[in-house]
C-alpha positions, 0 to 999 in steps of 0.5 A: 298719840300720833293723832294728837302729834304728841309722840315727838314731845314725850319720851318712850318711857313716859308712855303707858298704854292702858291695855298693857296694865290690865286696867282701862281708862278712866280707871284710877289704877292706870294713872296711879301706875304711871305715877309710880313708874315715874316716881312722882306724885299726881300733883307733879303730873300732867295728862293731855288727852282728847277724850273727856270721859276716858282721858280727862275724867281719869286724870282728874279723879287721880289728882293729875292736872289735865289738858283737854284738847277739845277739837270736837268742841264738846260742852264740858258741863255735859260731863258732870261735876268734874271739869278741867282748868285747861281746855284747848281747841287744837294741838297747836295750842298745846305748847303755849298752854304747857309753858303757862303751867310750868314755872 
């Protein structure tokens, strides 16, 4: 979170550390627990991450919208059938992308 410079935008009670759940990303349980904690459905949630295999794949298989900060410029096609609709190259693009997603 510190590396991605997200902590200033996210309230502490909206952060779930997967190691504290007994599950590891991309396990669907991690994402389902967070949705339950917030009292929201997966369709209402957005996950931002920089690791496709753990962050984005996990979020997508749980039905969350995702933003992949692909600062390493990896090829999304290398990760199989799942793809993300929102891919950005750096955290500087994040706020603009989120603003486009929120009506």
